[in-house]
Every structure is written in C-alpha cells, then in structure tokens.
N, C-alpha and C positions, 0 to 999 in steps of 0.2 A: 355562186358568190356575187355580191352586189358590185356593181361598177363604182370605182373610186372616182373622186372628183378630180384626181390628177392622172387618170387611167387612159387618156385619149391615145397615147403613143404606145400603149402596151397591148400585146396580143394575148397575154395569158394572165389569169388571175394570180394574186398573191397566194403563195403556198400556205395552207392553214397553219403550219407550225410557225412560219414567219409572221403570220397575221397575229397569233397569240404572243409571240415574242416581242412584237414592236407596239402593241396596244398600250396605251397609257391611260385610257379612260377610267380604269379601276381606281387610280389615285388623282388624276387631275379633274375628275368630276367635282372635286371640292372648290374648284374655281368657277362654278356656274355662276354665281352672282356677279362676280367680277367680268366674267365673259359677257354676260348679258348687259351689264352696265356699260361695258366698253362699246358693244355693237349698237346700242341705243344712242350713244353719243356719236358714234361714227355715221350711222344713217342719217341722223339729224344734220350732221355737217354736210353730207353728200347731197341732201335736199336743199340746204342753204345755199350751196354753191351750183345748184342746177345740174348736178351730175345725175341725180334721180329725182323724180317727181315727188312733191311733198305728200302727195296721196299715197305714193308707195312707201315713203318713209313712216307715215302714220300706220299703215297696214302692217309693216314689218315690226314696228315699235309694239303694237298691240299684240301681235303673234309672240313676240319675245317675253312679254309680260305674262301672257298665259302660260307659256313653256316654264317660266320661273315658278309659277303656282303649281304646275304639274310636278316638277321636281321636288319642291317644298312638301307636297302632300304625299309624295311616294308613288305617284302615278306614272311617272316618266319612266321609259324602259331604255336604260343605257345599253348600246350594242357594241360589242367588241369590234365588229368589222368596220364601224365607223372610226376607229382608231382612237380619238381623243374627244375631249369636251366640245372642242369647237365644232367638229364635224357632226357629232351627235345633236348638238343644237341646231345647227344649219339644216340638216336633214329633216328634223322634226318640223322645223319652220316652213320648209317646202311642202311637206306633207299637210300642213295646216292652211297655207295661204297660196300654194301653187308656185309657179316658176318665179314670181316676183321675188320670193324668199332667197333666190339664188343671188340676187343683187346686194345682199348683205356684204358679200365679200369683194365688192368692187373697191379698187384702189387699196386693198390691204393684202397681206400674206399671214399664214398662220405663224411666221416668224416674228413679225412685230405684234401680232395679236397675242401671243402667249407672253411676250415681254411685258405688254400692258397689263394682262391678268395678273401676273406675278408681282408687279409694282403696286397694283391696286390693293392685292392681298396683303403684302407686307406692310403697306402703309396702314391698313387696318390693325394688323397684329401688333405692330410697334406702338401704335396708340393705346391698345389693350394692356400691353406689357407695362408702359409707362404708368398707367392708371394703378396697376397692381403694385408697382414699385412705390408709388405714392402712398398707398395705403399701408405698406409695410414700413416705409420711413416715418409715416405719422405715428404707428404703433411704437416703434423705437424710441421716438422723442417723447411720447406719452409715458413710457415705462422708465425712461431716464429721469424724467420729472418726478415721477412717483417714487423712485428709488434714490433719490438725490443724496442721502446721507449714509447708504449702505457701503461699507468698505470691504473689498475683496483682494485677493492676491493677483498681482499681475504675474503672468507666467512667461519665462522665456526658456526655451529647450524643455518645455513641460516641467520646469522646476520653478518653485515660488521665488519671485524676484524682488518686487517692491509692492507696497500697498497702494491700491488705487481705488477710486470710487467706481462702483458698479455702473453708475450712471455714466461715467467716463468710457468705459468699455462699450456699453451700449451705444454711445454717440460715435464711437470708432466704427461700429457696424453700420451706423447710419451713413458715415461718410463714404465708405466702400459702395454702397448701393446707390448714393447720390452720384457718384462718378459713373457708375453703370447706366444710369438714367441719362446722364449727359451723352454717353457714348451713343445710346439709341437715338437721342434727339439729333446728334451729328450724322449718324447714319441715315436718318430719315430725310435729311436734306439731299442726299444722292439717290435715295429711293424715289423721291417725289419729283421725278422728271418723266414727262410724258413721251413714250417711244412711238407711238402709232403714227404711221406715215412714212416709216422707213421701208415698208414693203418687204420684199425678200431680202433686201440688203442694199439696193440701188436707189431707193426712192420709187416714186410713181409719175406716170405721164398725165395723171388727172390733176385738174387744179383744185387740189385739196386745201383746206385751212387748218393746219396743225395747231395753231394757237387758239382757234375756236374750240376745237376738240378738247384742248388742255383746260379751257376756261370751263367747259361743261363739266369735266371731270375733276375739277378743283386741283389741277397741277399749276404750280407757279411758273414752270418753264418747260421747254421741250428739248429732247435730245438733239445734239449738233451734227452728228455724223451718221448716215444711214447704215454704213458698214459696222461701225463700233456698236450702234443700237441693237442690232439683232444678235450680235455675237457677245454683248457684254453680259456677264454675270457677276460682275464685281459687287453689285449691291446685295447679292444673295451671300457671297463669301463674306462680306463685311457684316451683314445681319448675324450670320452664324458665328463669325469670329467674336463679335460683341457679346453674343448669347453665351459663347464658352467662357468668356471672361466672367459673365454674371453668374454662371453656374459654378465657376470655381469659387466664387465668393460665397454662393449659398451652400456650397459644400463645406467650406470652412466654418460657417455659421452652424451648420448641422453637426459637424464634428465636435464643436464646443458643446452643443446640447447632448450629444451623445455621451461625451465625457462628464459633463456636468450631472447628468442624470444617474451615474453610476453610484453605488454605495461608497466607492472610494472618494468620490468627490462629494456627492449629495448636495449639490448647490441648487438644483431645480427639480420641480415636479412637473411633467409634461402632461399629467393627467390621463384618465383612462381612454379619453376621446382620441388621442394620437400615439397611443402605445398598444402593443399586442401581448398575448401570452405565449407560453410554450406549451407545445403538445405533450411534453413529458414532465417538465418541471413546474409545479403548480404556483410556486413562489414567484416566478418570473414576471417582469414587466418590461418589454423590450421597446426601445425607441426606434421602431421599424420606419415611421414616416421620415425621421431625420436621416436614417440610414438609406432610405430610398432616394431621397434628394441627393445624397452624397454618391450614390450609385448611378444615378441617371446623369450624372455630370460626364461619365464616361460616354453615353450615347451622343451627347452634343459634341464632345471632342471628336468622336468618330465621324459625325456628319461633317465637321470642318475638314478633316483629312479627306474625306469622300469627295466633297465639292472641289477642293483644291486639286485632287488628283484628276478628277474629270476634266478640269479646264486646263491643266498645266501643258498639254501638247496639242491643243486644238489650233489650226490655222484660221485665219479670218475666212468667211464670216460665220454663218450658221452651220452647225454639225449636229447630226442626230444624237450624238453623245449627250448633248445638252438636255435631252429629255429626262436624264438621270438627276437633274438638278432639283426636281420638285420634292421628291420624297425626303432628302435631307432637310430641305426647307420647311416642309410640313411638320416633320417629326421635331425639328428644333423648336418651331413655334409652340407646338403642343406641350412638349416636355418643359419648357421654361414656364409657360403659363400655369401648368398643372402644379409645378414645384412652388411657384410663387403663391398659388391659391392655398396650398397646405401650409406653407410658412407663415402666410398671413394669419391663417386660423390658429396655428399653433401659438403665435405670439399673443393672441388674444386670451389664450387659456393657461398660458405659463404661469407657475408660481415660483418665486424666488426664495430660497431658504437662507434668510439674512443671518440667522444665528449661526449656521453651518459655514457660510462664507467668512464670517468674522472669526470663527474658531480656528479656521485654517490659517489665520494670520498670527496665532499664538505661538507657533512653532516654526523654525527655519531661519531665525535671525534675519527678519525680512526688512529690518531698518538699518541694515549694516551700511548701505550706500549713505545713509544720513550721517553716520559717524565719520565716514571718510570726507564727506562735504564739510562737516564742522571743523575738522582738522585743517582743511584746505582754506577755509574762510579764516583761520587763525594764522595763516601764512605758511603752512607746511605744503610743499609741492604735492600735487594730487598722487603721482606715483608712490610717493613715501606714505601719504595718508591711506592709500589702499593697501600697502604692505602692513601698516600698523593695525589697521582695521582687521585685516585677515588673522593676524596673531591674536587680536582680541576675540574674534569669533571662534578660533580654535580653543582658547581658554575657556570661553563660556560653554563650549560643547563638552570639554573635559569635565566641568563642573555641574554639567546637566542643568544649566540656568539660561534663561533667555537674557538678551542684552539689557532690557529695562530692569532686571532684577539683580544686575551687578552694581555694587557700591562705587562711589566716586573715587574712593582710595584705590579700588581695583583698576580703574581706568588709568589712574595717574601712575600705575605701574608700568604702563605702556607709552605715556606722554604726559609731560607736565602741562601741556596746553589744555588739558581737560578741566572744565569747571562745572559746577552743578547745573548751569543753563543747558548742559548737554541733554539732559532728560527731557527738556521741552521740545527738542528736535526728534527724539527717537520713539515717541509715542506714535500710535497710528495717526492720531489726529494732527500732530505736529509734522509727521512725514508728509502726509497728504496735502495739508494746508501749506507747507512750505513750497510746493511745486507750483509756483505762480507763474512761470514762464508761459509765454503765449502757446496755447494748445496743451498745457500741462493739466494735472489732474486736480488742481486746487478747486475748491467747491465754487468760487466766484467764476473761474474760467468755464467750468461745466455749465453753470447756469447760463452763461453768455452763449455757450454752444446750443444749448436747448432753446433759448430765445431765438437764435439764428435759424435754428432748425424748423420752429414753428413758422418763422417768417418765410423761409424758403419753400416749405411744403405748402403753405398757403397760396403761393403763386404757381405751383405746379398745375 
C-alpha cells in the first residue's frame, strides 16, 4: 500500500475495504479542470508573495498544464489509493517534476481546495444553465408572436374555463422560466465567492494574498470566516433548491405537452423526433421525452433531500460526510442541462393545431363568466350575477345549445337587464378582447408582453 500524504503518524496502512469505501476519485475526477485552475492561481500567488520561488511556480504550472492534457486525452491513470482528484493530480505532478511538486499544497488544505473546486464548477454550470434558459425563453416569445391570434381554452381543475390567447399561455410559461433564471443569477452571487486560504478551517500562518487569488480566478470577493468557509455547503443546497424549482416548472410544461399531444386534446404535434413508438401497439406515438423530463424532476428533488440530510446534523467545521455532496450536485447539473436541451429542441419542432384548439372552445359554455360580468356592469351584485348565469347555463345545457345560440328573448327570461349588446361580449373575440386589465389576455396586452420579452431576453 502506498504511503498517504497524511500518513506520518500512522503505523498501519488503510484497510483495503476502507480504501474503497472512502475513495471519491471515481466521481470527483470531474473537477480536474477546476482543481488545476485553482492550483495554478494558488502557486502564482505563492510565488508573488515570495513563499515559493517563481521558477518553482513556473515549473509547477507547466506540469499541471501537461497533466490537464493527459486527462483530456485519456492517458491519465486515476488511482483509487490516492483517494480523490486532488491527490491524484498532486502525485502525478511529483512524478513529473520531482519533490518541488509537493510545494503545490503549501498554505492550503484539501478542505478549502475542494470548496474552491466546487464553486468554480457551479459558477460554470450556472452560466451554462442560464444560457439554455435564454434559448428556451426566446423560443417561447417567438412562438407567442407567431401564434398571436390563436384562441384556446384556459383550464382550471383540468376543466375548460375561459377563452385565452395561445400566445398568452406561452408567455405565462416564459414568466415561470424568467423567474427561474433570476433565482440562478441570485444564487450565483453566493456561489461566486473565493474560499481558498481558509486552510483546514483556521486559516494559515503563511503571508498569503487571498484577494490576489480571487482576482486571478475572477471572484469578486472572498469568504469572511475560515471555519464557515470549509464547512459551508449552503451554495450547493441553494443551487439544487433553485434547480428543483426549475424542474418543477419543466415538469408542468412537460405535463401540458403530454396532455396536449393526446387524441383527447390533440392540440399539438411533437413530431417523430421527440416521440417513440410502442413495442406492441403499432399506432402509438408516445411523448416519451416530455415524460422523461417530468420523471427526472424526482431525481432533483431526491438530490435536494439528500444534501439537506447530509448537512443537517454536522458540527463545525469540516466533516467527511461532506464528501457526499458532490454526486447530488453533479447529478442535478447534468439532469437540468439535459432536460433544458431536450425542451429547447422540442420547442423548435412543435406544431400547434389551431383548428383543434378553437374547436375545443365551441363546447362547455366557456364565455359564461362574461355574462356574469355583463350583468354586474349593469348594476347587479356579482354574487347574484353568478347565480343568474348559472341558471342560464343550466337552461342552455338542457336545450343542447351554446350560449351564443340562445335568443335575446331567452336571456330576458332570466333578467330584464339583458340587451342585444350582450352578444358582442360572449363571442370568443369579445371575451378575449375584453380582458384588458394589466396582465390579461387581451391582444394588446399580450403584444406588450411579447415586446417586453424580446427586450428582456436581448439583455440576458
């Protein structure tokens, strides 16, 4: 068994079972870029402060760059006995340039080193996620503009409620994802803090310059307390929490697409590219990609519960339990990005069936609310208007006729307030166009939303 870098006070080697159980290199090897990036900045600072020679820093940096190329080309041999990505890189560096390579760990601990790696990783992942969200948001705005005049049913309790513009519905989805992007941007502010220099938890006796390292790595500020720095995983909890919220929204969008692609709704065609067939029923075309996004939401929820459970009982400062923080973080980032990529591509291929959406408005007395509003504007209290309209709907249902097909004389049977101008309010156009309140489905409102969406996404 190879001697551990921390093995000076130990007389026996780690048991092989313990070795396998505690190794993390199988999953934290993903952090190699961040680990090397952080190490280069660290040794650059050490040389700047005279803690190591500049020639040593140059040699270490050159060796690290060579190791990075070895990893990327698949020539690097990751070894379980070296436990993690940090020691695997450090050991290889010593092999390449000799004992000088050991100076890479001057004035730092694996505790603050891994905190740096994860912050660098999440900073990059959040930037990639927000770019994907920008692409989807742009697609939704474009689809809304393209379908500005298509009317569809608004559903509450999965029952047809009122007529709305499809473009209004699409801009509603846009608003959800816009808030998700804002949450990631807000989360990034707390991720983007430089932790290196906290050491094992008490700081270091070396005259380091943490602000200089932060500048080299593009961090706007450094952490304030060394104990908190090495034991803080709030930023990971927050990232997964924000991601869980996003996945909830993606799941709801996916559920819409699943429903809308059924023959019962038949509002959309997802195309062959994003559907699959049945192994036994030849006629089937299943919305599997939308279903998988909906299903993968559970993975991210599980990751959130996992990280919260890992952290809930830990005393200050670092504890080995925290090794378990990386897999939920990695899996969340992977799941979110893959789900966004699929949704983005789906949106670019989706076809809306306008005639079926409008056909769904011809049944279900969908402009009944407009009758109640009409009576209320005539002076009748809304609760009474609601009651009268309910009786009219019951009457129309018995007669097997839609509300626009009733004669004005029939309406007057229920109230003398009705006049012929009622019919201008209970057509689909009248109903949609009348909802001019800010944020409502009237065409001019939705056009304003689309213009605002274009402006917002142009700045993202």
